[in-house]
N, C-alpha and C positions, 0 to 999 in steps of 0.2 A: 672861455679863454682859449685862443688858438696859439699853441706853442709849436715852434718848428722843432721837430725831434732832434735835428742835428745840433741845435743850440742848447739843449738840456744838458746840464752839468758843466757848462762853460761859465767862466767868470773873467773879470778883468785883472790884469797884472797887479794893479795897485791894491787888490784885495788879499794877495798872498802875504803871509807872515815871514819874518826872517827865517831862513833855512828851508823854506818850502820850495818845491820844484813843480814845474808845469811844462806842458808842451804848447808852443805858440800855435794858435789856430788861425788867427786873422789879425791884421793891422787895419784898424777902422779909419784912421786919419791919413788921407793921401798927402797932406802937407809934410808929414814927417816920415812917411813910409820909406822913401829912398834913403834917407839918413839912417834909419834903423836897419834896413837891408844891407847897406854898406858896412855896418858894424856887426853883421852876422845874425841879426835878429830876424829870421825868416820863418814862415809857417813850417812846422815840423821840427823845429829846433827845441831843445830843452833849455829852459831858462830857470835860474835859481836866484831868489832874493837873498843877497848876502848880508846887507845891513841897511839901516834907514836912519835918517836924521830925525830929530824931534818932530812930532806931528806927521811923521812919515813923508816928509817932502824936503829933499829928494830921497830916492831910494837907489841903492847900488845893486845891480843885477849882473850875474855872470851868464853869458851866452856865447857859444862858439869859442870858448877860451878867452873871451874879452870881458873885462869888468867895466861896465858902463853905468853912468849916473843918469837917471831919468827923473824929470819933474813928475809929480803926482798926476798932473793933467796929461802928460805924455803916456805914462803907464796906464792911465785909464782908457787909452785908445787901443790897447793890445789885449785881444781876447785870447784866453788860455784855457787849457783843460788841466786841472790839477792832477799830478801823478799820484796814484794810490786811491783814486775814487772809483 
């Protein structure tokens, strides 16, 4: 199996539990990329999952001082590195 060393330890935002924080590494979906960047969700920023609805859809995340709601499908396009790993 050929793993890219830079991607080891990365996960998607929808995999974080309430209260967990991570650093945004990459936004994989170009369709929502601009919307997320305008809300302060850019690579290098710290994001924290604040709360989630039943079945974890949607989730509320705090990034750059903003509390934003993301569908699970949107959160699944944001690759992050969990803080503390």
